[in-house]
N, C-alpha and C positions, 0 to 999 in steps of 0.2 A: 344636805348639805354636799355641794360638790367636791371635789376632792383637791387638796391644799398644797400649795408651795410649801417651801420651808420659811421663804420668807414672812407669807404669808402668816401664818401660824406663831412667828416672833412679831408681827406687827400685830396682831392680834393679844398676844399677852402686853405689849408694849401700850396698848391701846387700855387694855384694862386696869393699867395701873398704872395711868397717864406717866407713861414712862417718854421719852426723847422717840421724834420718829426719827426712823431707820429707812437707806433706799439697798440697804444691802444687808446681809447678816455679819459683815465683818466689819459696822460701823463704828461700833463700841463694842466691850467688856460686855456689857448687859445683854445685849444680842447675841453674841458668841455662844453666852452661859446656857441662853433658853435654847441655841439652836443642838446644843450638847446634851440638853435634859429629852427634846424633841427623838432626837437620835437614839439615846438610850431607853425611852417609853416605846418607841419603836421596835427595837429588838427585843424587849420584854416581852412585849403582846406577839411576836411571831413564836418567842419560844414555849408559851401559856396555852397561845390561840392557835395549834398549826395547819389546824384543817379547815381553817377559817382564811388564812393570811398566806398562807404557801400557796404558788400558781405552778400546773403544769406546764409544760415546756418539752418540747422538741428539739435538742440539743446536740453537740458529738460534745466529745470524752475530750478533755487536754492531750497534748503530748508530753512525754518523760524528759527528751532530750538528752538521753544518755543511749549513746550508739549502744554499750554493754548489756544493756536490757531490750532488746526487740522486741520482744514479748511484752512490754508494759504500758496502760497508759493509765493517767493522770484523773482521777473524778474531782469534779472542778469544785471548789469548795462550798460552793453556796447550793449546792446538792444534796437535800435531806436525803429522797433514796432514789431506788432505778425502778421505775414501774413495772410490775411484775419481772423485774431482775429480766428484761431481756433487752437485747443490745444485737445491733445489725451491723454488718461491715461490706462496705462495697468489692467486692470479689472482682466487678468487671477488668478484663485486661485487655481493653481494646477502648477504653476511656469514657465508657458509658456507663449506667449505672443497674449494677447489679447485687441490688442488698442478700448478704444469706445471712441468717436468724442463728445466733452463735448459743449454744446450751451452757444456761448456768450450773453450777454444779458446787457445793460443799466443796470447802477444803480437803478433805478429809478423800472425798468421791475425784475430785480433781489431783491427787497425791496417787490414787490407787489406777488414773487414766497414764499420765506420764512415769511412772512408777514401772510403767511396760516396755521402755523407752529405752534403748541401749545405747551408749556415750561411743561404741565402738563402730555404730553407724554414722557414717558422713554426712546422713541426712538430719542427725540428730545432734545441735549443739545443748553444751552444757551452761546452763544462765546461772550467774551467782545473783540475788535477790538484794534488797535492801536490807534485808535482815540478816544478810552474808551464808543464807542458804542455797545451796545447788538445787539446779532443777533443770533436768533433761526436756530439750524443745524441739519439736520438727522444725527444720528449716526451709522445708521445699516444699507446702502445702498451704490452702488457705487455713487457718484457724476454724475449729468446730467445737470448744468449749471455752469456758473461762470460771474467773474463781476472782473473790480477793480475799488477802488472807486476813489486812487491818482494815480495810474501810475505806482506805484511801485511793489503793492503787488496783487496777486490774487487769490478771493475769491472762495470757492465753496460752493453750497448748500449742502453739506451733502458731509461725509466719511463712509467707512465701518470701521469702530472698530477690527472686527471680524478678520481681515486680514492687515489693516494700523493704526495705534494708532493717527499718523497724515496723512496726505497727504506726501505722499514719491516722493520726486525730481526725482529719478532715473527712475518712472514709466510712469513717461509727456514725452509728445514730441511735439514740436512747431517747426514750421517753419518760422524765424525771420531774419532781418535786424539789419545787425549787424557791430557795428562801432570794427576795429581788435586795438588791445592793441598798443602802443608805449612802446619800451623797450630800458632802456640809457645801451647796450650794444654794446659791438664792432662787433657782426656778427649778429646783430639785422637786418634780412632783411625787411627794410623799406616794409610796405604793400601798395605801390601807380603802379595802372595797369601800365605794362612795356611801354606803348604808352604815357604815362604820367611821366614816369621818368624824361626824360629831363624839362618839364615844371615845375617837382618837385625842382628838383636840381637848376634849374635859379632861382627861387622863393628864396631858401635860401641860394645862392652866393649871390646875390643882396641884400640882407637882411644884411647877415653878411660882406657885404663890407659896408655897413650905418653903422652897430652898430659896428659892432669888430674894422674891421677895419679903421674905420673913415673917408673913402677916395671912395664917392659912385663911383660907375662904371656907367658911363652913358650908353655905350654899352651893360652891361650887363642887367641895370635897365630898357633900350626900349626891349632889348629880353624878360624879363618875363612879362611884361608889355603885349606882341604881343602874348605868351603863354598863359597865362591868359584869354586874349580875346577869344580864341580860346579854352578854357576850357566854357565858359561861354555860347558859340556858342553851343557847344556840350550837355551840362548841358538842354539846351534849346531845342535840337531835342528827347533828351532821356524824360524830363519830365521839371517839373517844379523847379527852382532853388529855394536855401532858405532851410535850417534846417526843416525838414518834424516833424509837431507834432508824438509823440506817438499816434498810433490807437490800439483801441484792440478789435472793434467787431464794425457787420452792427447792425445796428440801428434798425432795425425790425427782428432781427434773433429770437425773441426766441416769441411763443404763451405761454399765461396763464393758465397754467396747476395745478389746484389745488393735491396734494398727494393725492393720493390711499391709 
């Protein structure tokens, strides 16, 4: 089965229940209810089978938009994890591309590194984080290390104020495992792999028959269960099931070096 649009999923349900034909998911309440079920089932599948449904993308991080936190970057909300905890930053001083690989370190290692910076040095700023903790940060060098204290923000040990008043999201590059967003739009192509479209549709229809039509379809429920079992088996072959927790780095990635 080819990938389906949200409108096509809604129309499949209405055809199966002899409902009113619609040209849009917003034509009536029933169509909107089906669209909402389709969205919920999608996110449930993503949570249960991340190895099958998450995609890898080369993306940039997001800007924090706070000048008082020049060494902070925001991890996009759709990111499940950063591949191998690798972050690249464009350090070109001529407008070209010259990516530098920043080394990930655990929060404890990061604190050990930055603890060697003195606030008496004019090249060191004291930055107050979102948790109100103070952190010494070099202000005249390109960053070399990064960490995340909360899985939401990336924190670097330095920023080069001569070129960047704050860390620039457009200069970052990371390979991430990402969850595609679901949009309530007629022509939205549901981001389910083609070979899983039949499973997804069966699960949506089964749920809609139970909740909206309120007449469970035994054959459809059985089909949805069988296809779900196949997904579980496929997930086990490709990797462990369940939602993977965000992983930002290798635990032994950084050696403790003092600033020269």
